C-alpha positions in Angstrom: 19.2 -15.3 17.3 19.2 -14.1 13.7 16.5 -11.7 12.7 15.6 -12.9 9.2 13.2 -10.0 8.6 15.7 -7.3 9.6 14.8 -3.8 8.2 16.6 -1.7 10.8 17.9 1.6 9.4 16.3 0.9 6.0 14.6 3.9 4.5 10.9 3.3 3.8 8.5 5.6 2.0 4.9 4.9 2.8 2.1 6.6 0.9 -1.4 6.9 2.3 0.4 7.2 5.7 -2.1 9.5 7.3 -4.6 6.7 8.1 -5.7 3.2 7.3 -3.4 0.4 6.1 -0.6 2.8 5.2 -0.5 4.1 8.7 -0.6 0.6 10.1 2.3 -0.5 7.9 4.3 2.6 8.7 4.0 1.8 12.5 5.1 -1.8 11.8 8.2 -0.6 10.1 8.9 1.9 12.8 8.7 -0.9 15.4 11.5 -2.7 13.5 13.8 0.4 13.5 13.3 1.5 9.9 13.6 5.2 9.0 10.3 6.5 7.8 9.0 9.0 5.2 5.3 9.4 5.5 3.4 10.6 2.3 -0.2 11.8 2.3 -2.3 14.9 1.5 -3.5 15.7 5.1 -0.6 17.6 6.7 -2.3 17.8 10.2 -2.6 14.0 10.3 1.0 13.5 9.1 2.3 15.9 11.9 0.3 13.8 14.5 1.7 10.5 13.1 5.3 11.7 13.0 5.0 12.8 16.7 3.4 9.4 17.6 6.2 7.4 15.9 8.9 9.5 17.5 7.4 9.1 21.0 6.4 5.4 20.7 9.3 4.0 18.7 12.1 6.6 18.7 13.0 6.0 15.1 13.8 8.6 12.5 10.7 9.9 10.7 9.8 12.7 8.4 6.8 13.6 6.3 6.0 15.2 2.9 2.6 16.4 1.9 2.0 14.5 -1.3 -0.7 14.1 -3.9 -0.1 10.7 -5.6 -2.2 11.9 -8.6 0.3 14.7 -9.3 3.7 13.6 -10.6 5.3 17.0 -9.8 4.1 16.6 -6.2 5.6 13.1 -6.0 9.0 14.1 -7.4 9.3 17.1 -5.0 8.5 14.8 -2.0 10.9 12.1 -3.2 13.6 14.7 -3.4 12.9 15.7 0.2 13.5 12.1 1.2 16.7 11.9 -0.7 17.9 15.2 0.8 17.2 13.8 4.3 18.3 10.2 4.0 20.3 9.9 0.8 18.5 6.7 -0.4 15.2 4.9 -0.5 15.2 1.2 0.2 11.5 0.4 0.6 8.3 1.9 -1.1 4.8 1.0 0.1 2.0 2.2 -2.1 -1.0 2.4 0.2 -2.7 5.6 -0.9 -6.1 5.1 -2.5 -9.8 5.9 -2.6 -13.0 4.0 -2.6 -16.6 4.1 -3.8 -19.6 1.8 -4.1 -21.5 2.7 -7.2 -23.0 0.6 -9.9 -21.8 1.3 -13.4 -25.0 3.1 -14.5 -24.9 5.3 -11.4 -21.2 6.2 -11.7 -20.2 9.3 -13.6 -17.4 9.2 -16.1 -15.5 11.7 -13.9 -15.8 9.4 -10.9 -14.4 6.5 -12.9 -11.5 8.5 -14.2 -10.6 9.9 -10.8 -10.6 6.5 -9.2 -8.4 5.0 -11.9 -6.1 8.0 -11.7 -5.5 7.6 -7.9 -5.6 3.9 -7.4 -3.7 2.9 -10.6 -1.9 5.9 -12.1 -0.8 7.1 -8.6 0.9 3.7 -8.0 2.6 3.9 -11.4 3.8 7.5 -10.7 5.3 6.5 -7.3 6.9 3.4 -8.7 8.4 5.3 -11.6 9.8 8.2 -9.4 11.2 5.9 -6.7 12.2 3.2 -9.2 14.7 5.5 -10.9 16.5 5.9 -7.5 16.4 2.2 -6.8 17.8 1.3 -10.2 20.8 3.6 -9.5 21.2 1.9 -6.1 20.7 -1.5 -7.6 18.5 -2.3 -4.6 14.9 -1.8 -3.7 11.7 -3.3 -2.2 8.4 -2.2 -3.6 5.1 -3.3 -2.0 1.9 -2.3 -3.7 -1.4 -2.6 -1.9 -3.7 -4.4 -4.1 -6.9 -6.2 -2.9 -8.7 -9.5 -3.0 -10.6 -7.5 -5.7 -7.5 -7.7 -7.8 -8.9 -11.3 -8.4 -12.5 -11.5 -7.3 -15.6 -9.3 -7.1 -18.2 -8.7 -4.5 -21.6 -10.3 -5.2 -23.9 -7.7 -6.7 -21.0 -5.6 -8.1 -20.7 -1.9 -7.3 -16.9 -1.7 -7.3 -16.2 -1.5 -11.0 -13.7 1.3 -10.7 -12.0 0.0 -7.6 -11.7 -3.6 -8.8 -10.5 -2.5 -12.3 -7.8 -0.4 -10.7 -6.7 -3.1 -8.3 -6.7 -5.7 -11.0 -4.4 -3.5 -13.0 -2.2 -2.9 -10.0 -1.6 -6.7 -9.9 -0.4 -6.7 -13.5 1.6 -3.5 -13.0 3.3 -5.3 -10.1 4.2 -8.2 -12.4 5.4 -6.0 -15.2 7.7 -4.0 -12.9 9.0 -7.1 -11.3 10.1 -8.5 -14.7 11.6 -5.2 -15.8 13.5 -4.5 -12.6 14.6 -7.9 -11.4 18.0 -7.3 -13.0 18.5 -4.3 -10.7 18.0 -6.3 -7.5 14.6 -4.7 -7.1 11.6 -6.9 -6.0 8.1 -5.7 -6.6 5.2 -7.5 -4.9 1.6 -6.7 -3.9 -0.5 -7.4 -0.8 -4.1 -8.3 -1.4 -6.1 -7.6 1.8 -9.7 -8.6 2.3 -11.9 -6.1 4.2 -10.1 -4.3 7.0 -11.9 -1.5 8.9 -10.4 1.8 7.8 -11.7 5.2 6.8 -12.2 4.0 3.3 -14.3 0.9 4.3 -16.3 2.0 7.3 -19.3 3.2 5.2 -19.5 -0.2 3.4 -19.1 -2.1 6.7 -22.0 -0.3 8.2 -24.3 -1.1 5.2 -27.2 -3.4 6.0 -26.2 -7.0 5.2 -22.5 -6.4 4.8 -21.4 -8.5 7.7 -23.7 -11.3 6.4 -21.7 -11.1 3.1 -18.5 -11.4 5.1 -19.8 -14.4 7.0 -20.8 -16.1 3.7 -17.7 -15.5 1.6 -14.8 -15.3 4.1 -14.1 -18.7 5.7 -12.7 -16.9 8.8 -16.0 -15.2 9.0 -14.7 -11.8 10.1 -12.9 -8.6 9.1 -9.2 -8.2 9.1 -7.7 -6.9 12.3 -5.1 -4.1 12.8 -1.7 -5.7 12.6 -2.6 -8.7 10.5 -0.8 -7.3 7.5 2.3 -6.4 9.4 4.2 -9.7 9.2 3.8 -9.9 5.4 4.7 -6.2 4.9 7.9 -6.6 6.9 8.8 -9.9 5.1 8.4 -8.2 1.7 10.5 -5.2 2.8 13.3 -7.4 4.1 16.0 -9.4 2.4 14.3 -12.6 3.4 12.1 -12.0 0.3 15.0 -11.5 -2.1 13.7 -14.3 -4.5 10.0 -13.4 -4.2 8.9 -11.0 -6.8 5.9 -10.3 -9.1 3.5 -11.8 -6.6 0.1 -10.8 -5.2 -0.2 -12.4 -1.8 -3.7 -12.2 -0.3 -4.4 -11.7 3.4 -8.0 -12.6 3.4 -9.1 -15.2 5.9 -9.4 -17.7 3.0 -11.7 -15.6 0.8 -9.9 -16.2 -2.5 -9.4 -19.9 -1.7 -13.1 -20.5 -2.4 
């Protein structure tokens, strides 16, 4: 049988790969035989994750300690990947941060930091890796947006996060248009709430699960693995005519 979503031996860079959605997607790619480069700031977690992938999946994997808010850090890490593998086929931008503050309680420094990591960090990674993909005339870029690229929680409190994720959606569209001629697709995934290190504090807040029950038709959080199929599709040649899209994985949240 033909594997329409074949990514075996493709080289995939995944940011935010120390935990959360980045780590989940990295494991999904490893399970399909892709060669992995894990980017994050926490070296001890990266070392653990590299060991787990090697033991569990037996695929090639490396890591690079990377701050997506620092372009020099990114270019140094990208060069390590090129030295090791000679190309980059797939980029997943999953690094990010979160906060839950109303505008009047949020410092200007907190706002700026959030925009820098969740938006500028995505731009930096796309720029650094995009230059390589343009030379190759091939590439698959998957940005992690959010349902909050489109909609807002009742009561607010996510102005920086939702502003950055909304901009990631439009950055995705812009790059898709600019780079289509180079055989590069650029898409975004818009998850609803999945339990990760970034979301656990929100999930534990009083009334949060009542909000999920009211606004998510599926009535629950996303489960580990429920992004994997889409992430593999967007990384494979099956998605060669799909570009510039934000595809939500949200239990029907944005259908309301």
